[in-house]
All heavy atoms as TSV, in Angstrom:
chain	resi	resn	atom	element	x	y	z
A	1	MET	N	N	-0.276	0.579	-1.471
A	1	MET	CA	C	0.224	1.367	-0.378
A	1	MET	C	C	1.226	2.358	-0.957
A	1	MET	O	O	2.122	1.982	-1.710
A	1	MET	CB	C	0.907	0.441	0.630
A	1	MET	CG	C	1.378	1.132	1.856
A	1	MET	SD	S	2.106	-0.019	3.043
A	1	MET	CE	C	0.758	-1.117	3.344
A	2	THR	N	N	1.005	3.600	-0.639
A	2	THR	CA	C	1.929	4.634	-1.089
A	2	THR	C	C	2.302	5.541	0.074
A	2	THR	O	O	1.703	5.488	1.145
A	2	THR	CB	C	1.311	5.518	-2.197
A	2	THR	OG1	O	0.147	6.154	-1.680
A	2	THR	CG2	C	0.980	4.730	-3.429
A	3	ALA	N	N	3.265	6.372	-0.193
A	3	ALA	CA	C	3.702	7.377	0.763
A	3	ALA	C	C	3.170	8.733	0.318
A	3	ALA	O	O	3.159	9.036	-0.880
A	3	ALA	CB	C	5.233	7.410	0.836
A	4	GLY	N	N	2.761	9.529	1.264
A	4	GLY	CA	C	2.196	10.831	0.938
A	4	GLY	C	C	3.157	11.764	0.225
A	4	GLY	O	O	2.746	12.596	-0.570
A	5	HIS	N	N	4.453	11.599	0.497
A	5	HIS	CA	C	5.468	12.451	-0.125
A	5	HIS	C	C	6.218	11.696	-1.218
A	5	HIS	O	O	7.413	11.868	-1.405
A	5	HIS	CB	C	6.443	12.973	0.936
A	5	HIS	CG	C	5.769	13.784	1.992
A	5	HIS	ND1	N	5.296	15.053	1.761
A	5	HIS	CD2	C	5.453	13.492	3.272
A	5	HIS	CE1	C	4.729	15.517	2.870
A	5	HIS	NE2	N	4.803	14.588	3.795
A	6	ASP	N	N	5.489	10.864	-1.936
A	6	ASP	CA	C	6.057	10.087	-3.037
A	6	ASP	C	C	5.576	10.704	-4.337
A	6	ASP	O	O	4.372	10.918	-4.514
A	6	ASP	CB	C	5.574	8.643	-2.927
A	6	ASP	CG	C	6.242	7.712	-3.906
A	6	ASP	OD1	O	6.588	8.156	-5.023
A	6	ASP	OD2	O	6.408	6.533	-3.571
A	7	PRO	N	N	6.472	10.983	-5.274
A	7	PRO	CA	C	6.030	11.578	-6.536
A	7	PRO	C	C	5.091	10.673	-7.328
A	7	PRO	O	O	4.402	11.138	-8.230
A	7	PRO	CB	C	7.324	11.849	-7.302
A	7	PRO	CG	C	8.423	11.220	-6.539
A	7	PRO	CD	C	7.924	10.854	-5.190
A	8	LEU	N	N	5.040	9.389	-6.999
A	8	LEU	CA	C	4.171	8.458	-7.712
A	8	LEU	C	C	2.837	8.213	-7.004
A	8	LEU	O	O	2.049	7.373	-7.438
A	8	LEU	CB	C	4.901	7.126	-7.909
A	8	LEU	CG	C	6.217	7.209	-8.675
A	8	LEU	CD1	C	6.906	5.852	-8.688
A	8	LEU	CD2	C	5.980	7.716	-10.078
A	9	CYS	N	N	2.577	8.944	-5.953
A	9	CYS	CA	C	1.373	8.731	-5.147
A	9	CYS	C	C	0.098	8.872	-5.981
A	9	CYS	O	O	-0.780	8.019	-5.909
A	9	CYS	CB	C	1.372	9.708	-3.975
A	9	CYS	SG	S	0.010	9.456	-2.827
A	10	ASP	N	N	-0.021	9.917	-6.746
A	10	ASP	CA	C	-1.227	10.138	-7.539
A	10	ASP	C	C	-1.441	9.031	-8.577
A	10	ASP	O	O	-2.559	8.565	-8.778
A	10	ASP	CB	C	-1.186	11.489	-8.245
A	10	ASP	CG	C	-1.254	12.655	-7.272
A	10	ASP	OD1	O	-1.735	12.461	-6.135
A	10	ASP	OD2	O	-0.818	13.758	-7.652
A	11	GLU	N	N	-0.355	8.606	-9.214
A	11	GLU	CA	C	-0.451	7.547	-10.202
A	11	GLU	C	C	-0.885	6.227	-9.553
A	11	GLU	O	O	-1.672	5.471	-10.121
A	11	GLU	CB	C	0.885	7.349	-10.929
A	11	GLU	CG	C	1.209	8.460	-11.906
A	11	GLU	CD	C	1.899	9.652	-11.272
A	11	GLU	OE1	O	1.972	9.751	-10.027
A	11	GLU	OE2	O	2.379	10.508	-12.034
A	12	ALA	N	N	-0.372	5.946	-8.370
A	12	ALA	CA	C	-0.740	4.716	-7.664
A	12	ALA	C	C	-2.222	4.728	-7.308
A	12	ALA	O	O	-2.910	3.715	-7.449
A	12	ALA	CB	C	0.109	4.550	-6.408
A	13	HIS	N	N	-2.720	5.857	-6.859
A	13	HIS	CA	C	-4.138	5.952	-6.524
A	13	HIS	C	C	-4.999	5.798	-7.773
A	13	HIS	O	O	-6.032	5.108	-7.751
A	13	HIS	CB	C	-4.444	7.267	-5.813
A	13	HIS	CG	C	-5.844	7.320	-5.309
A	13	HIS	ND1	N	-6.792	8.123	-5.885
A	13	HIS	CD2	C	-6.464	6.645	-4.303
A	13	HIS	CE1	C	-7.942	7.948	-5.260
A	13	HIS	NE2	N	-7.773	7.052	-4.304
A	14	ALA	N	N	-4.585	6.400	-8.871
A	14	ALA	CA	C	-5.329	6.265	-10.129
A	14	ALA	C	C	-5.334	4.805	-10.588
A	14	ALA	O	O	-6.362	4.306	-11.079
A	14	ALA	CB	C	-4.713	7.157	-11.208
A	15	TYR	N	N	-4.231	4.103	-10.432
A	15	TYR	CA	C	-4.152	2.687	-10.798
A	15	TYR	C	C	-5.118	1.871	-9.946
A	15	TYR	O	O	-5.834	1.004	-10.465
A	15	TYR	CB	C	-2.723	2.192	-10.633
A	15	TYR	CG	C	-2.513	0.750	-11.007
A	15	TYR	CD1	C	-2.755	0.312	-12.306
A	15	TYR	CD2	C	-2.052	-0.168	-10.075
A	15	TYR	CE1	C	-2.558	-1.012	-12.660
A	15	TYR	CE2	C	-1.852	-1.490	-10.416
A	15	TYR	CZ	C	-2.102	-1.904	-11.715
A	15	TYR	OH	O	-1.898	-3.222	-12.060
A	16	HIS	N	N	-5.159	2.152	-8.669
A	16	HIS	CA	C	-6.103	1.485	-7.757
A	16	HIS	C	C	-7.543	1.673	-8.246
A	16	HIS	O	O	-8.319	0.722	-8.316
A	16	HIS	CB	C	-5.922	2.041	-6.340
A	16	HIS	CG	C	-7.090	1.813	-5.441
A	16	HIS	ND1	N	-7.419	0.569	-4.954
A	16	HIS	CD2	C	-8.020	2.666	-4.957
A	16	HIS	CE1	C	-8.504	0.672	-4.197
A	16	HIS	NE2	N	-8.878	1.941	-4.193
A	17	LEU	N	N	-7.895	2.897	-8.609
A	17	LEU	CA	C	-9.252	3.175	-9.080
A	17	LEU	C	C	-9.557	2.430	-10.379
A	17	LEU	O	O	-10.665	1.923	-10.558
A	17	LEU	CB	C	-9.451	4.678	-9.267
A	17	LEU	CG	C	-9.398	5.511	-7.978
A	17	LEU	CD1	C	-9.514	6.998	-8.315
A	17	LEU	CD2	C	-10.460	5.077	-6.988
A	18	ARG	N	N	-8.579	2.331	-11.267
A	18	ARG	CA	C	-8.779	1.599	-12.521
A	18	ARG	C	C	-8.987	0.111	-12.256
A	18	ARG	O	O	-9.793	-0.542	-12.923
A	18	ARG	CB	C	-7.581	1.784	-13.457
A	18	ARG	CG	C	-7.366	3.199	-13.973
A	18	ARG	CD	C	-8.411	3.649	-14.971
A	18	ARG	NE	N	-8.573	2.798	-16.110
A	18	ARG	CZ	C	-7.971	2.940	-17.282
A	18	ARG	NH1	N	-7.137	3.942	-17.468
A	18	ARG	NH2	N	-8.216	2.094	-18.254
A	19	LEU	N	N	-8.250	-0.436	-11.290
A	19	LEU	CA	C	-8.443	-1.843	-10.930
A	19	LEU	C	C	-9.866	-2.069	-10.424
A	19	LEU	O	O	-10.529	-3.037	-10.831
A	19	LEU	CB	C	-7.429	-2.267	-9.866
A	19	LEU	CG	C	-5.991	-2.396	-10.321
A	19	LEU	CD1	C	-5.079	-2.612	-9.107
A	19	LEU	CD2	C	-5.823	-3.528	-11.314
A	20	ILE	N	N	-10.344	-1.182	-9.557
A	20	ILE	CA	C	-11.707	-1.286	-9.036
A	20	ILE	C	C	-12.723	-1.211	-10.178
A	20	ILE	O	O	-13.658	-2.004	-10.241
A	20	ILE	CB	C	-11.979	-0.185	-7.982
A	20	ILE	CG1	C	-11.060	-0.346	-6.774
A	20	ILE	CG2	C	-13.446	-0.156	-7.577
A	20	ILE	CD1	C	-11.270	-1.613	-5.984
A	21	GLU	N	N	-12.526	-0.258	-11.080
A	21	GLU	CA	C	-13.434	-0.115	-12.234
A	21	GLU	C	C	-13.462	-1.377	-13.083
A	21	GLU	O	O	-14.497	-1.715	-13.662
A	21	GLU	CB	C	-12.999	1.065	-13.106
A	21	GLU	CG	C	-13.252	2.415	-12.496
A	21	GLU	CD	C	-12.650	3.541	-13.332
A	21	GLU	OE1	O	-12.199	3.276	-14.474
A	21	GLU	OE2	O	-12.626	4.676	-12.845
A	22	ALA	N	N	-12.344	-2.081	-13.148
A	22	ALA	CA	C	-12.251	-3.305	-13.948
A	22	ALA	C	C	-12.762	-4.529	-13.194
A	22	ALA	O	O	-12.721	-5.637	-13.712
A	22	ALA	CB	C	-10.808	-3.528	-14.380
A	23	GLY	N	N	-13.226	-4.320	-11.971
A	23	GLY	CA	C	-13.764	-5.422	-11.191
A	23	GLY	C	C	-12.712	-6.249	-10.469
A	23	GLY	O	O	-12.980	-7.358	-10.034
A	24	ILE	N	N	-11.538	-5.695	-10.342
A	24	ILE	CA	C	-10.435	-6.388	-9.666
A	24	ILE	C	C	-10.345	-5.871	-8.237
A	24	ILE	O	O	-10.333	-4.660	-8.006
A	24	ILE	CB	C	-9.114	-6.151	-10.416
A	24	ILE	CG1	C	-9.227	-6.699	-11.838
A	24	ILE	CG2	C	-7.943	-6.778	-9.668
A	24	ILE	CD1	C	-8.114	-6.292	-12.751
A	25	ALA	N	N	-10.289	-6.791	-7.296
A	25	ALA	CA	C	-10.189	-6.397	-5.891
A	25	ALA	C	C	-8.896	-5.628	-5.669
A	25	ALA	O	O	-7.815	-6.050	-6.085
A	25	ALA	CB	C	-10.223	-7.629	-4.991
A	26	SER	N	N	-9.008	-4.495	-5.042
A	26	SER	CA	C	-7.843	-3.662	-4.769
A	26	SER	C	C	-8.081	-2.881	-3.489
A	26	SER	O	O	-9.196	-2.440	-3.229
A	26	SER	CB	C	-7.594	-2.693	-5.926
A	26	SER	OG	O	-6.477	-1.869	-5.664
A	27	ARG	N	N	-7.031	-2.750	-2.732
A	27	ARG	CA	C	-7.088	-1.959	-1.507
A	27	ARG	C	C	-5.965	-0.938	-1.584
A	27	ARG	O	O	-4.856	-1.264	-1.992
A	27	ARG	CB	C	-6.878	-2.889	-0.316
A	27	ARG	CG	C	-7.054	-2.215	0.999
A	27	ARG	CD	C	-7.010	-3.247	2.093
A	27	ARG	NE	N	-6.269	-2.664	3.201
A	27	ARG	CZ	C	-5.674	-3.344	4.137
A	27	ARG	NH1	N	-5.701	-4.656	4.115
A	27	ARG	NH2	N	-5.044	-2.747	5.102
A	28	TYR	N	N	-6.266	0.274	-1.210
A	28	TYR	CA	C	-5.281	1.355	-1.305
A	28	TYR	C	C	-5.166	2.061	0.027
A	28	TYR	O	O	-6.164	2.324	0.686
A	28	TYR	CB	C	-5.698	2.361	-2.382
A	28	TYR	CG	C	-4.788	3.546	-2.478
A	28	TYR	CD1	C	-3.575	3.457	-3.138
A	28	TYR	CD2	C	-5.130	4.754	-1.889
A	28	TYR	CE1	C	-2.724	4.554	-3.216
A	28	TYR	CE2	C	-4.295	5.848	-1.968
A	28	TYR	CZ	C	-3.088	5.745	-2.634
A	28	TYR	OH	O	-2.257	6.819	-2.706
A	29	GLU	N	N	-3.949	2.343	0.406
A	29	GLU	CA	C	-3.714	3.126	1.611
A	29	GLU	C	C	-2.523	4.043	1.366
A	29	GLU	O	O	-1.505	3.618	0.825
A	29	GLU	CB	C	-3.420	2.220	2.795
A	29	GLU	CG	C	-3.337	2.984	4.094
A	29	GLU	CD	C	-3.474	2.107	5.316
A	29	GLU	OE1	O	-3.879	0.932	5.178
A	29	GLU	OE2	O	-3.187	2.610	6.394
A	30	CYS	N	N	-2.676	5.287	1.761
A	30	CYS	CA	C	-1.597	6.262	1.642
A	30	CYS	C	C	-1.155	6.657	3.045
A	30	CYS	O	O	-1.958	7.116	3.857
A	30	CYS	CB	C	-2.066	7.492	0.872
A	30	CYS	SG	S	-0.763	8.726	0.672
A	31	VAL	N	N	0.115	6.467	3.315
A	31	VAL	CA	C	0.688	6.872	4.600
A	31	VAL	C	C	1.233	8.282	4.386
A	31	VAL	O	O	2.320	8.475	3.853
A	31	VAL	CB	C	1.783	5.879	5.062
A	31	VAL	CG1	C	2.297	6.264	6.429
A	31	VAL	CG2	C	1.243	4.458	5.074
A	32	GLU	N	N	0.424	9.252	4.749
A	32	GLU	CA	C	0.651	10.654	4.388
A	32	GLU	C	C	1.999	11.228	4.820
A	32	GLU	O	O	2.595	12.027	4.119
A	32	GLU	CB	C	-0.472	11.530	4.960
A	32	GLU	CG	C	-1.822	11.262	4.356
A	32	GLU	CD	C	-1.923	11.669	2.895
A	32	GLU	OE1	O	-1.141	12.524	2.433
A	32	GLU	OE2	O	-2.790	11.112	2.209
A	33	SER	N	N	2.500	10.828	5.956
A	33	SER	CA	C	3.685	11.484	6.521
A	33	SER	C	C	5.006	10.878	6.065
A	33	SER	O	O	6.055	11.224	6.602
A	33	SER	CB	C	3.614	11.421	8.051
A	33	SER	OG	O	3.653	10.057	8.468
A	34	THR	N	N	4.978	9.995	5.067
A	34	THR	CA	C	6.191	9.271	4.714
A	34	THR	C	C	6.685	9.576	3.309
A	34	THR	O	O	6.016	10.240	2.527
A	34	THR	CB	C	5.951	7.754	4.826
A	34	THR	OG1	O	4.885	7.408	3.950
A	34	THR	CG2	C	5.607	7.357	6.239
A	35	ILE	N	N	7.880	9.053	3.015
A	35	ILE	CA	C	8.516	9.245	1.716
A	35	ILE	C	C	8.581	7.913	0.976
A	35	ILE	O	O	8.365	6.855	1.562
A	35	ILE	CB	C	9.946	9.818	1.872
A	35	ILE	CG1	C	10.818	8.859	2.685
A	35	ILE	CG2	C	9.910	11.206	2.496
A	35	ILE	CD1	C	12.294	9.208	2.704
A	36	HIS	N	N	8.904	7.976	-0.304
A	36	HIS	CA	C	9.084	6.781	-1.129
A	36	HIS	C	C	10.048	5.813	-0.435
A	36	HIS	O	O	11.025	6.227	0.157
A	36	HIS	CB	C	9.636	7.187	-2.497
A	36	HIS	CG	C	9.806	6.048	-3.435
A	36	HIS	ND1	N	8.775	5.558	-4.175
A	36	HIS	CD2	C	10.888	5.300	-3.731
A	36	HIS	CE1	C	9.209	4.551	-4.902
A	36	HIS	NE2	N	10.488	4.372	-4.662
A	37	ALA	N	N	9.735	4.535	-0.497
A	37	ALA	CA	C	10.565	3.457	0.068
A	37	ALA	C	C	10.576	3.434	1.597
A	37	ALA	O	O	11.455	2.828	2.197
A	37	ALA	CB	C	11.982	3.510	-0.472
A	38	PHE	N	N	9.568	4.038	2.223
A	38	PHE	CA	C	9.552	4.067	3.691
A	38	PHE	C	C	9.480	2.681	4.302
A	38	PHE	O	O	9.933	2.470	5.424
A	38	PHE	CB	C	8.402	4.939	4.209
A	38	PHE	CG	C	7.043	4.295	4.138
A	38	PHE	CD1	C	6.504	3.671	5.247
A	38	PHE	CD2	C	6.302	4.310	2.966
A	38	PHE	CE1	C	5.252	3.086	5.195
A	38	PHE	CE2	C	5.057	3.729	2.902
A	38	PHE	CZ	C	4.528	3.112	4.017
A	39	LEU	N	N	8.923	1.713	3.575
A	39	LEU	CA	C	8.821	0.354	4.113
A	39	LEU	C	C	10.191	-0.259	4.387
A	39	LEU	O	O	10.315	-1.154	5.207
A	39	LEU	CB	C	8.050	-0.554	3.156
A	39	LEU	CG	C	6.555	-0.315	3.079
A	39	LEU	CD1	C	5.942	-1.182	1.986
A	39	LEU	CD2	C	5.884	-0.570	4.409
A	40	SER	N	N	11.209	0.221	3.712
A	40	SER	CA	C	12.552	-0.336	3.911
A	40	SER	C	C	13.246	0.236	5.146
A	40	SER	O	O	14.297	-0.258	5.528
A	40	SER	CB	C	13.421	-0.086	2.674
A	40	SER	OG	O	13.609	1.293	2.473
A	41	PHE	N	N	12.658	1.237	5.760
A	41	PHE	CA	C	13.242	1.822	6.969
A	41	PHE	C	C	12.626	1.143	8.188
A	41	PHE	O	O	11.674	1.634	8.789
A	41	PHE	CB	C	13.005	3.335	7.024
A	41	PHE	CG	C	13.600	4.078	5.858
A	41	PHE	CD1	C	12.796	4.762	4.976
A	41	PHE	CD2	C	14.974	4.068	5.654
A	41	PHE	CE1	C	13.347	5.442	3.900
A	41	PHE	CE2	C	15.528	4.750	4.574
A	41	PHE	CZ	C	14.718	5.435	3.693
A	42	GLY	N	N	13.171	0.006	8.546
A	42	GLY	CA	C	12.606	-0.840	9.580
A	42	GLY	C	C	12.487	-0.213	10.952
A	42	GLY	O	O	11.712	-0.677	11.778
A	43	VAL	N	N	13.233	0.842	11.211
A	43	VAL	CA	C	13.172	1.464	12.535
A	43	VAL	C	C	11.946	2.365	12.697
A	43	VAL	O	O	11.608	2.728	13.819
A	43	VAL	CB	C	14.453	2.280	12.844
A	43	VAL	CG1	C	15.676	1.375	12.863
A	43	VAL	CG2	C	14.643	3.406	11.851
A	44	LEU	N	N	11.299	2.714	11.611
A	44	LEU	CA	C	10.131	3.594	11.693
A	44	LEU	C	C	8.908	2.804	12.138
A	44	LEU	O	O	8.611	1.736	11.602
A	44	LEU	CB	C	9.837	4.228	10.333
A	44	LEU	CG	C	10.899	5.137	9.740
A	44	LEU	CD1	C	10.467	5.612	8.362
A	44	LEU	CD2	C	11.156	6.317	10.664
A	45	ASP	N	N	8.200	3.332	13.111
A	45	ASP	CA	C	6.977	2.669	13.585
A	45	ASP	C	C	5.977	2.476	12.459
A	45	ASP	O	O	5.347	1.427	12.349
A	45	ASP	CB	C	6.329	3.470	14.717
A	45	ASP	CG	C	7.136	3.448	16.002
A	45	ASP	OD1	O	7.963	2.524	16.177
A	45	ASP	OD2	O	6.932	4.348	16.829
A	46	CYS	N	N	5.828	3.500	11.604
A	46	CYS	CA	C	4.848	3.387	10.518
A	46	CYS	C	C	5.271	2.307	9.522
A	46	CYS	O	O	4.418	1.617	8.966
A	46	CYS	CB	C	4.626	4.726	9.831
A	46	CYS	SG	S	6.060	5.379	8.957
A	47	ALA	N	N	6.560	2.130	9.308
A	47	ALA	CA	C	7.031	1.080	8.400
A	47	ALA	C	C	6.725	-0.296	8.982
A	47	ALA	O	O	6.252	-1.195	8.270
A	47	ALA	CB	C	8.525	1.227	8.139
A	48	GLN	N	N	6.957	-0.466	10.247
A	48	GLN	CA	C	6.676	-1.751	10.899
A	48	GLN	C	C	5.177	-2.056	10.851
A	48	GLN	O	O	4.774	-3.178	10.539
A	48	GLN	CB	C	7.186	-1.742	12.331
A	48	GLN	CG	C	8.693	-1.679	12.425
A	48	GLN	CD	C	9.183	-1.487	13.848
A	48	GLN	OE1	O	8.443	-1.621	14.806
A	48	GLN	NE2	N	10.458	-1.167	13.982
A	49	ALA	N	N	4.369	-1.065	11.141
A	49	ALA	CA	C	2.914	-1.258	11.135
A	49	ALA	C	C	2.412	-1.582	9.732
A	49	ALA	O	O	1.584	-2.483	9.555
A	49	ALA	CB	C	2.211	-0.009	11.670
A	50	MET	N	N	2.904	-0.889	8.731
A	50	MET	CA	C	2.449	-1.119	7.367
A	50	MET	C	C	2.951	-2.455	6.835
A	50	MET	O	O	2.244	-3.122	6.074
A	50	MET	CB	C	2.890	0.012	6.445
A	50	MET	CG	C	2.166	1.326	6.710
A	50	MET	SD	S	0.371	1.191	6.482
A	50	MET	CE	C	-0.180	1.217	8.179
A	51	ARG	N	N	4.149	-2.891	7.228
A	51	ARG	CA	C	4.622	-4.220	6.816
A	51	ARG	C	C	3.749	-5.306	7.419
A	51	ARG	O	O	3.439	-6.296	6.750
A	51	ARG	CB	C	6.089	-4.410	7.189
A	51	ARG	CG	C	7.025	-3.688	6.239
A	51	ARG	CD	C	8.448	-4.199	6.350
A	51	ARG	NE	N	8.921	-4.262	7.713
A	51	ARG	CZ	C	9.815	-3.443	8.253
A	51	ARG	NH1	N	10.344	-2.483	7.533
A	51	ARG	NH2	N	10.197	-3.587	9.494
A	52	ARG	N	N	3.332	-5.126	8.670
A	52	ARG	CA	C	2.414	-6.098	9.275
A	52	ARG	C	C	1.091	-6.125	8.524
A	52	ARG	O	O	0.537	-7.187	8.239
A	52	ARG	CB	C	2.185	-5.776	10.755
A	52	ARG	CG	C	3.322	-6.181	11.665
A	52	ARG	CD	C	2.934	-6.076	13.130
A	52	ARG	NE	N	2.604	-4.714	13.536
A	52	ARG	CZ	C	3.483	-3.819	13.971
A	52	ARG	NH1	N	4.761	-4.130	14.072
A	52	ARG	NH2	N	3.097	-2.610	14.320
A	53	GLU	N	N	0.573	-4.956	8.202
A	53	GLU	CA	C	-0.699	-4.863	7.489
A	53	GLU	C	C	-0.586	-5.483	6.097
A	53	GLU	O	O	-1.487	-6.202	5.644
A	53	GLU	CB	C	-1.110	-3.391	7.383
A	53	GLU	CG	C	-2.540	-3.201	6.982
A	53	GLU	CD	C	-2.990	-1.763	7.130
A	53	GLU	OE1	O	-2.644	-1.104	8.135
A	53	GLU	OE2	O	-3.705	-1.311	6.221
A	54	LEU	N	N	0.514	-5.232	5.427
A	54	LEU	CA	C	0.744	-5.797	4.109
A	54	LEU	C	C	0.836	-7.323	4.181
A	54	LEU	O	O	0.239	-8.031	3.361
A	54	LEU	CB	C	2.028	-5.221	3.517
A	54	LEU	CG	C	2.404	-5.624	2.110
A	54	LEU	CD1	C	1.304	-5.287	1.126
A	54	LEU	CD2	C	3.706	-4.936	1.715
A	55	ALA	N	N	1.547	-7.838	5.164
A	55	ALA	CA	C	1.665	-9.290	5.334
A	55	ALA	C	C	0.303	-9.921	5.608
A	55	ALA	O	O	-0.020	-10.985	5.061
A	55	ALA	CB	C	2.643	-9.605	6.459
A	56	GLN	N	N	-0.496	-9.268	6.418
A	56	GLN	CA	C	-1.837	-9.787	6.717
A	56	GLN	C	C	-2.702	-9.810	5.456
A	56	GLN	O	O	-3.390	-10.786	5.180
A	56	GLN	CB	C	-2.499	-8.947	7.802
A	56	GLN	CG	C	-3.878	-9.437	8.184
A	56	GLN	CD	C	-4.517	-8.564	9.242
A	56	GLN	OE1	O	-4.116	-7.434	9.478
A	56	GLN	NE2	N	-5.529	-9.093	9.891
A	57	ALA	N	N	-2.661	-8.739	4.685
A	57	ALA	CA	C	-3.455	-8.677	3.454
A	57	ALA	C	C	-2.998	-9.737	2.456
A	57	ALA	O	O	-3.826	-10.374	1.792
A	57	ALA	CB	C	-3.352	-7.284	2.835
A	58	MET	N	N	-1.705	-9.953	2.348
A	58	MET	CA	C	-1.196	-10.974	1.441
A	58	MET	C	C	-1.625	-12.362	1.908
A	58	MET	O	O	-1.986	-13.209	1.084
A	58	MET	CB	C	0.319	-10.877	1.338
A	58	MET	CG	C	0.779	-9.649	0.589
A	58	MET	SD	S	2.569	-9.441	0.595
A	58	MET	CE	C	3.070	-10.839	-0.382
A	59	GLY	N	N	-1.585	-12.589	3.211
A	59	GLY	CA	C	-2.026	-13.869	3.752
A	59	GLY	C	C	-3.489	-14.130	3.451
A	59	GLY	O	O	-3.871	-15.236	3.051
A	60	GLN	N	N	-4.320	-13.108	3.601
A	60	GLN	CA	C	-5.751	-13.257	3.293
A	60	GLN	C	C	-5.956	-13.531	1.800
A	60	GLN	O	O	-6.762	-14.375	1.439
A	60	GLN	CB	C	-6.501	-11.999	3.712
A	60	GLN	CG	C	-6.617	-11.823	5.200
A	60	GLN	CD	C	-7.207	-10.472	5.580
A	60	GLN	OE1	O	-7.365	-9.588	4.759
A	60	GLN	NE2	N	-7.526	-10.321	6.862
A	61	ALA	N	N	-5.225	-12.842	0.958
A	61	ALA	CA	C	-5.354	-13.032	-0.478
A	61	ALA	C	C	-4.924	-14.440	-0.883
A	61	ALA	O	O	-5.550	-15.060	-1.750
A	61	ALA	CB	C	-4.533	-11.985	-1.223
A	62	MET	N	N	-3.915	-14.954	-0.271
A	62	MET	CA	C	-3.422	-16.291	-0.608
A	62	MET	C	C	-4.381	-17.377	-0.156
A	62	MET	O	O	-4.446	-18.445	-0.766
A	62	MET	CB	C	-2.026	-16.489	-0.040
A	62	MET	CG	C	-1.003	-15.597	-0.699
A	62	MET	SD	S	0.610	-15.755	0.018
A	62	MET	CE	C	1.152	-17.255	-0.775
A	63	ARG	N	N	-5.132	-17.141	0.897
A	63	ARG	CA	C	-6.123	-18.117	1.349
A	63	ARG	C	C	-7.283	-18.219	0.368
A	63	ARG	O	O	-7.965	-19.220	0.311
A	63	ARG	CB	C	-6.639	-17.767	2.741
A	63	ARG	CG	C	-5.668	-18.153	3.846
A	63	ARG	CD	C	-6.328	-18.002	5.192
A	63	ARG	NE	N	-6.368	-16.611	5.627
A	63	ARG	CZ	C	-5.370	-15.988	6.246
A	63	ARG	NH1	N	-4.265	-16.612	6.514
A	63	ARG	NH2	N	-5.498	-14.747	6.624
A	64	ILE	N	N	-7.509	-17.181	-0.398
A	64	ILE	CA	C	-8.598	-17.165	-1.380
A	64	ILE	C	C	-8.261	-18.067	-2.564
A	64	ILE	O	O	-9.129	-18.721	-3.119
A	64	ILE	CB	C	-8.874	-15.718	-1.878
A	64	ILE	CG1	C	-9.448	-14.893	-0.726
A	64	ILE	CG2	C	-9.817	-15.721	-3.062
A	64	ILE	CD1	C	-9.566	-13.423	-1.035
A	65	ILE	N	N	-7.003	-18.132	-2.911
A	65	ILE	CA	C	-6.568	-18.902	-4.075
A	65	ILE	C	C	-6.672	-20.388	-3.825
A	65	ILE	O	O	-6.367	-20.904	-2.835
A	65	ILE	CB	C	-5.123	-18.507	-4.464
A	65	ILE	CG1	C	-5.098	-17.041	-4.868
A	65	ILE	CG2	C	-4.601	-19.382	-5.597
A	65	ILE	CD1	C	-3.711	-16.490	-5.084
């Protein structure tokens, strides 16, 4: 998960693609309208929604193990 206005956005997407190429499960989402560290701004609706989505994905991944 990256922010659209994050200087590391392109690198994060490239890393995601490399994981896929290596056969490692990876999911990528870019929240275009946000800045780096947006998840820490709890008052933002997009931060709350993405934290829920992240928690759900982590829960699913942990059930696989």
